[in-house]
N, C-alpha and C positions, 0 to 999 in steps of 0.2 A: 566557076565565077571569075570574072575579070577583076582587077583592082578597081575599076570604075563601077562595075556592079556593086562590089562591097561597100564602097564609100558613098554611094548614092543617097542623098538626102540625110547624111549622117554628120554630127558635129564631133562625134567621138567613137573610138572603136576599141574593143578589147581583143588582144592576141594571146593565146594561150600556148605555152610552150611545155614540153614534156621530156625533151632530149637536151641537145646543146642549148637551146634557147633559155634554158633555166639559169645559166651562168655566163652566156655569151650573146646576148640579143644583137648587139652592134648596131642598133638603131635608137634614136632619141625617143623617150616616152615620158609621159607625164606623172604615172604612178604605176606601181606594181602591187600584186597581191598574191601571196601563196595560197593554193587551195587545190581543189579536184573538180574532175568531171567524172560523171556516171555514165555505165554502160558500155566502158572501153576498159581494156587491159594493155599495159605497155609491154611489148615484146620486142627483142632484137632480131627481128626477122627480115629487116631491110638491108639491102646492099648499098654500099657507098665507095665509088672508084674515084674520088676527087678529093673530098675533105679528109677523111681518115683511112683511106685505102687506095688502091690504084686498079688498073685494068686487069692485071694478072691475078691481084689478090684483093678482091672488093672487102671493105671492112664491114662488120656487123653493126648497125645503128638501130635506133628505135623508131618503131612505128606503133600505131594503136590498132588494136584488133577487136571487134565488137564482142561484148560479153556483157549480157543484162545484170549479172551479179556483181560486176567489178567496177572499180573506180581507179582513176589514175591521177596522182599528185603531180603538181607542177607550179608554174607561175604564169599568171595572167599580166599583161602589160597594157595599159591605157595610152593610146596615142589620140591627139586631138589635131583639128586643123589640118596645117601642111605637113604635120608629123604623119598623119594617115597615109598621104601618097608617097612620101619619102620611103616610109617603113615598108609599104605593100609593094613598091618597085624593087627595093632591096630583097625582100624575102621572096619575091617572085623569081628572082635569079638565084637565091640560095637555096630555096626549098623545092621550087617547081622545076626551074630549067636543068640545075645541076643535081637535084635530089629526087626528082621524080614525083613528089608529093602533090596531093589535090587538097583543096579546100574544102572545109564543112564548117558550119555554124553549131555550137553545142552550148549547153547550159554550164556554166562555171559557178562553183560554189565557194566562195573565200573562206579560208580558215579562221579569219577574225570574226569573232562574235558581234552580231549587229549589222554585218554587211550582207546584204540581200544577195540573191543568185544574179548572175550576169550573163548575157549572151556574148560568146566569144567566138573567134576566128580560130581555126586549128588546122594544121596541115597533117594530112595522114597519106601514108603510103599503102597501096592496095596490091593483092595478088596480080592484077592485070599489068602491073608494072615490070618491065624487063629486068630491073634491077632487084626485084623482090626475090630473097632468098628462102624464105618460108620457114616452116617448123624445123627445129633441131633440138637436140639436147642441150642442156647447159654446159656440157663438158665440151661438145663440138664447137658451140659458139664461143666459148673461151678460148679453145684452141686457134680459132680464127683471129679473134680479138688480139691474141699474144703476138702474131706475126704481122700484123698490118700498120701501115703508116701512110698517111697522105699529106696534103699539101698545108694542113693546118696543124699536123701532128699525130702522135700515135693514137691508135684505136683503143689502147689502154687507158690514156689520159681521159677520153671520152666516158668510159665506163667508171673509173674511179670518181670523176667530177660528179656525174649523175649519183652515185651511191653516196658520196659525201654531202650533197645536196639533201638527199633524203634524211641523212642521219641528223643533219643540223637543223632543218626547218620542219621535218615530219617525223621526229624520233618515236612517235607512237605508232607509226605504220609500219608493218613489215612487209616490205616488197619481196616476196619470195623468188620471183624470177631474177630480179636485178642482183640480189645479194647471193644468190645460188651461183650466178655466173662469176661473180667477184670471188667467191670462195673456190670455184673451180679453176680459175685463172691463177690464183696464188699457190694452189695445189700442184698446178703444171710446173711452176718453177721450183717448188718446193721438192718435186721428184726428180728434177733434172740435175745432177751432179755438175758442179762447176759453174752453174749459171745462178746469178743471184736474183732473187725476186725483185720486181720493180719497186721503185721508192715511191710510195704513194704521197708522201709528204712533198717530194719534188714537184709532182705535177700539180699538186693543190695549192701550194704557195707561188707557183710560177706565174708570172703576169699574163692575163688573158689577152 
């Protein structure tokens, strides 16, 4: 779908984020809702050679994998009128051109009671993308995250900020994949004598 196809006949649009978009949308929006989508699980199976990694060491970043029994928590942003065109043009460069993601429409369920389900746009990287890294153990993923850095910062920061979002906004949700990678990453530094573990508080208080 092109941005024109997505916005045709619409006065507003919801955009669902489950990775860096949960803390760094970088586009103007009218409102935001924390919630989830069903039928997908978040996995650090996609590669990034620009934002959090480089050509020699692609970072590990999140994508969605279909799983009928799973759900993925994140944030949906409502954009209206001119915000729609501006946000989609920005995300086309950020997610599609540089990230290799494709667009789909999904049902988003807000966390706040009394708010009904919404149709939302989401960006998903699939296995046919040349940057797709695929299945790996949490330990292997953590090892890659530990050494990668790109134009917007450390791959470690990406992981920490996503884990912090889940703890702050979805404390009742146990994201086993995400938290297992975080634990494996901290264990890497714990087992390396002379190397201090990364300071999570530094990344989380740092201006975005």
